C-alpha positions as CSV (number, residue, x, y, z in Angstrom):
1,X,-7.8,1.0,17.0
2,X,-9.6,-2.4,17.3
3,X,-9.6,-4.9,14.5
4,X,-12.3,-7.1,13.1
5,X,-12.2,-10.1,10.8
6,X,-14.1,-10.3,7.5
7,X,-14.6,-13.4,5.4
8,X,-14.5,-12.6,1.7
9,X,-14.4,-14.6,-1.6
10,X,-12.2,-13.8,-4.5
11,X,-12.4,-15.9,-7.6
12,X,-14.3,-18.6,-5.7
13,X,-11.6,-18.8,-2.9
14,X,-12.5,-17.8,0.6
15,X,-10.2,-15.5,2.7
16,X,-10.4,-14.3,6.2
17,X,-9.0,-10.8,6.4
18,X,-8.2,-8.5,9.4
19,X,-9.8,-5.1,9.1
20,X,-9.9,-2.0,11.3
21,X,-13.3,-1.5,12.9
22,X,-15.5,0.8,10.8
23,X,-13.7,0.0,7.5
24,X,-15.5,-3.2,6.6
25,X,-17.6,-1.6,3.9
26,X,-14.5,-0.1,2.2
27,X,-12.7,-3.4,2.3
28,X,-15.8,-5.2,0.9
29,X,-15.8,-2.7,-2.0
30,X,-12.1,-3.3,-2.6
31,X,-12.7,-7.0,-2.6
32,X,-15.5,-6.7,-5.1
33,X,-13.2,-4.6,-7.4
34,X,-10.3,-7.1,-7.1
35,X,-12.7,-10.1,-7.7
36,X,-14.3,-8.5,-10.7
37,X,-10.8,-7.7,-12.2
38,X,-9.4,-11.1,-11.6
39,X,-12.5,-12.9,-12.9
40,X,-12.4,-10.7,-16.0
41,X,-8.8,-11.8,-16.7
42,X,-9.5,-15.4,-16.0
43,X,-12.6,-15.4,-18.2
44,X,-10.4,-14.3,-21.2
45,X,-9.3,-17.9,-21.1
46,X,-5.5,-17.9,-21.7
47,X,-4.2,-17.5,-18.1
48,X,-5.2,-20.0,-15.4
49,X,-2.5,-19.5,-12.8
50,X,-4.0,-17.6,-9.9
51,X,-0.8,-15.8,-9.2
52,X,-0.4,-14.4,-12.7
53,X,-4.1,-13.4,-12.8
54,X,-3.5,-11.5,-9.5
55,X,-0.4,-9.7,-10.8
56,X,-2.3,-8.6,-14.0
57,X,-5.3,-7.5,-11.9
58,X,-3.0,-5.5,-9.5
59,X,-1.3,-3.8,-12.5
60,X,-4.6,-2.9,-14.1
61,X,-6.0,-1.5,-10.8
62,X,-2.9,0.4,-10.0
63,X,-2.8,1.9,-13.5
64,X,-6.5,2.9,-13.2
65,X,-5.8,4.4,-9.8
66,X,-2.9,6.5,-11.1
67,X,-5.0,7.8,-14.0
68,X,-7.8,8.7,-11.6
69,X,-5.4,10.4,-9.2
70,X,-4.0,12.5,-12.1
71,X,-7.6,13.4,-13.1
72,X,-7.2,11.8,-16.4
73,X,-10.4,10.1,-17.7
74,X,-9.7,6.7,-19.3
75,X,-11.0,7.9,-22.7
76,X,-8.8,11.0,-22.7
77,X,-5.7,9.1,-21.7
78,X,-5.8,7.1,-24.9
79,X,-6.6,4.0,-23.0
80,X,-9.2,1.7,-24.4
81,X,-12.8,1.9,-23.4
82,X,-14.5,-0.9,-21.4
83,X,-15.5,-2.5,-24.7
84,X,-11.8,-2.7,-25.7
85,X,-10.7,-4.1,-22.3
86,X,-10.4,-7.7,-23.4
87,X,-8.1,-6.7,-26.2
88,X,-6.0,-4.6,-23.8
89,X,-5.8,-7.4,-21.3
90,X,-4.6,-9.8,-24.0
91,X,-1.8,-7.3,-24.9
92,X,-0.8,-7.1,-21.3
93,X,-0.9,-10.9,-21.0
94,X,1.3,-11.3,-24.1
95,X,3.8,-8.8,-22.7
96,X,3.9,-10.6,-19.4
97,X,4.2,-14.0,-21.1
98,X,7.1,-12.8,-23.1
99,X,8.8,-11.4,-20.1
100,X,8.3,-14.6,-18.1
101,X,9.3,-16.8,-21.0
102,X,12.8,-15.4,-20.9
103,X,13.6,-16.8,-17.4
104,X,10.4,-18.2,-16.0
105,X,10.3,-15.9,-13.1
106,X,8.2,-12.8,-12.5
107,X,10.8,-11.0,-10.3
């Protein structure tokens, strides 16, 4: 299968990505979702490190994907609604900060 390149922007930074032909639209949608999630976390104001924002965004998106795969709507799972997302993100950030404070390393 042939590959194409696609230039995208995430949190204001440009990236050139390889993408299989015919999958550009799906990759653009994924980029939009990642950008939205990362910008949301950044806009909360506490975290500025791009790497930490990316980790939190990845965890949030993976959690949402697992819920969707299980057929559990966010409201039925006990998770917060969109209006409560900033509070949930702050809780996740506090947990991550506490974990990182112990040794300064994520892994």
